[in-house]
GUNUTI-531512 format. One record per residue (C-alpha): x, y, z. Coordinates in steps of 0.02 Angstrom, whole numbers, padded with zeros to 5 digits, always signed. Example, Ala and Ser with C-alpha at 12.3 -4.5 7.8 and 13.67 -1.06 7.14 Angstrom:
// GUNUTI-531512
+00615-00225+00390/+00684-00053+00357/
// end
This chain:
// GUNUTI-531512
+00902+02189+05462/+00865+02073+05332/+01000+01957+05263/+00987+01832+05114/+01048+01657+05150/+01240+01649+05123/+01244+01842+05106/+01297+01996+05200/+01171+02096+05301/+01096+02234+05205/+01155+02364+05320/+01339+02312+05287/+01310+02322+05109/+01233+02493+05124/+01384+02550+05228/+01510+02489+05105/+01425+02565+04962/+01402+02734+05045/+01591+02741+05092/+01632+02714+04909/+01501+02836+04842/+01547+02972+04970/+01736+02957+04947/+01735+02962+04763/+01595+03075+04745/+01698+03217+04835/+01814+03214+04694/+01693+03294+04579/+01748+03460+04658/+01920+03434+04583/+01839+03392+04410/+01734+03553+04422/+01884+03655+04455/+01996+03577+04326/+01864+03585+04189/+01830+03775+04230/+02017+03799+04223/+02027+03714+04049/+01906+03843+03984/+01735+03758+03985/+01584+03851+04048/+01486+03806+04205/+01347+03736+04099/+01463+03629+03997/+01559+03570+04148/+01389+03515+04234/+01326+03433+04078/+01479+03325+04059/+01459+03255+04241/+01271+03232+04214/+01274+03150+04048/+01451+03066+04033/+01467+03022+04222/+01631+02928+04211/+01771+03011+04298/+01924+02947+04201/+01848+03006+04035/+01797+03168+04093/+01975+03207+04169/+02050+03153+04004/+01941+03266+03907/+01963+03421+04000/+02153+03381+04018/+02171+03366+03834/+02066+03530+03801/+02168+03621+03930/+02333+03575+03839/+02273+03640+03677/+02226+03472+03606/+02095+03458+03453/+01918+03436+03528/+01892+03285+03412/+02051+03204+03468/+02007+03240+03659/+01839+03170+03637/+01907+03013+03554/+02021+02982+03701/+01883+02997+03823/+01777+02891+03716/+01911+02741+03721/+01932+02766+03909/+01742+02748+03931/+01732+02589+03820/+01782+02481+03970/+01612+02528+04047/+01527+02422+03910/+01621+02270+03962/+01566+02297+04148/+01384+02299+04084/+01402+02132+04004/+01443+02054+04172/+01330+02162+04273/+01179+02123+04170/+01193+01944+04223/+01227+01983+04406/+01082+02110+04421/+00953+02029+04312/+00858+02187+04311/+00690+02209+04209/+00715+02266+04029/+00625+02445+04069/+00746+02478+04202/+00912+02431+04112/+00936+02596+04012/+00930+02691+04174/+01049+02576+04264/+01170+02584+04124/+01210+02765+04161/+01283+02702+04335/+01391+02569+04259/+01560+02637+04311/+01716+02572+04396/+01646+02598+04577/+01474+02528+04554/+01552+02378+04468/+01681+02346+04605/+01552+02354+04738/+01432+02248+04646/+01559+02104+04610/+01612+02108+04790/+01441+02043+04839/+01400+01858+04865/+01215+01863+04821/+01097+01942+04687/+01002+02045+04832/+01165+02114+04899/+01226+02143+04715/+01074+02258+04680/+01082+02346+04845/+01272+02384+04826/+01250+02441+04643/+01099+02550+04680/+01170+02629+04832/+01337+02667+04761/+01262+02727+04602/+01135+02844+04680/+01261+02922+04806/+01401+02934+04693/+01296+03012+04552/+01217+03141+04672/+01378+03196+04762/+01478+03189+04599/+01358+03318+04511/+01345+03430+04668/+01533+03442+04695/+01562+03467+04510/+01434+03621+04522/+01524+03679+04676/+01696+03658+04595/+01655+03748+04437/+01566+03893+04524/+01702+03911+04645/+01842+03910+04517/+01779+04085+04466/+01813+04143+04639/+01977+04072+04654/+02044+04145+04490/+02195+04062+04423/+02180+03878+04468/+02358+03842+04411/+02428+03961+04533/+02341+03855+04677/+02409+03694+04599/+02233+03636+04566/+02285+03589+04389/+02362+03438+04470/+02212+03382+04558/+02133+03290+04414/+02286+03175+04376/+02300+03143+04566/+02127+03086+04578/+02145+02984+04423/+02297+02897+04495/+02206+02871+04663/+02067+02790+04577/+02183+02674+04470/+02315+02615+04594/+02203+02499+04693/+02150+02417+04527/+02324+02360+04481/+02330+02185+04565/+02416+02077+04445/+02575+02084+04358/+02489+02094+04187/+02394+02249+04247/+02544+02331+04314/+02637+02302+04150/+02499+02381+04050/+02492+02530+04167/+02681+02551+04166/+02695+02540+03979/+02557+02656+03958/+02634+02785+04068/+02803+02775+03968/+02707+02788+03803/+02608+02935+03858/+02751+03034+03939/+02869+02996+03808/+02752+03039+03659/+02686+03203+03751/+02819+03316+03682/+02805+03261+03496/+02628+03223+03471/+02474+03335+03484/+02379+03338+03650/+02259+03203+03660/+02348+03085+03539/+02476+03009+03668/+02324+02947+03765/+02262+02854+03616/+02438+02777+03579/+02454+02727+03767/+02293+02621+03742/+02403+02507+03634/+02489+02448+03794/+02345+02332+03844/+02339+02226+03674/+02533+02233+03670/+02545+02158+03845/+02403+02031+03818/+02483+01968+03662/+02649+01944+03750/+02564+01858+03894/+02465+01751+03777/+02628+01691+03681/+02707+01647+03844/+02569+01551+03909/+02563+01457+03740/+02746+01423+03748/+02729+01352+03918/+02589+01241+03876/+02687+01166+03733/+02836+01130+03846/+02732+01059+03990/+02733+00869+04018/+02583+00767+03957/+02431+00776+04076/+02495+00936+04163/+02393+01090+04132/+02437+01266+04173/+02348+01354+04306/+02293+01534+04277/+02432+01657+04315/+02353+01738+04457/+02273+01576+04530/+02117+01676+04534/+02000+01538+04574/+02097+01461+04711/+02131+01629+04785/+01947+01677+04801/+01896+01511+04894/+01731+01520+04812/+01648+01361+04754/+01633+01329+04571/+01470+01419+04498/+01471+01545+04642/+01383+01711+04591/+01545+01808+04579/+01683+01701+04496/+01767+01853+04412/+01883+01915+04547/+02028+01920+04421/+01934+02019+04289/+01993+02183+04238/+01902+02340+04304/
// end
């Protein structure tokens, strides 16, 4: 099996990518059931998975609609959740270095999972393989299981009675939990949860999600202020290392292909 110098064997990259694609792709069934239970038709549910293809935004949209939220507010919450993919794209465009004609098609696969697999690869060849295999397997399986879930929801009947209304949030938490690796990320998540749950009884459905998004700039502002204060109090000639010690933790040489292990996903 071909291996680029300093990289992983192609078979190992494909195995890891398929593992992520299959594991996450199966959760499309939960989205299909949840979406159908919120009142969307089979066609609308499948169109969301085909065209939007970012689980967190899809779950947020149908969750807000199911709670009786305004469609525009629900769409705004889903949009802001999906904005993170634009930042993934900025980094992946450098790592993948794809031809211009291919980039619009690859952009559809720029999501949490493909980004995570791509950033874990040490060479451009393995980055491309990891991104492509993860994106293809996840896109196919996510849409097939979405169709199965939406079609099956009609046979199930009352999805709330089966407890399937909790499947969406449970899958979302399962995707999010492994990403909370630093104190800053955990603080953002904790404050967002408090804001979302605390404001849910007093604000229209969908609005608490938008307000919870303010947790990120608030925590980053406080973290920045603390860093600036520490820098001012440090002795001359002493510089502050990054809070997470990301560069030392990776053990990668300067200028290595992936030098962004501490980047938010």
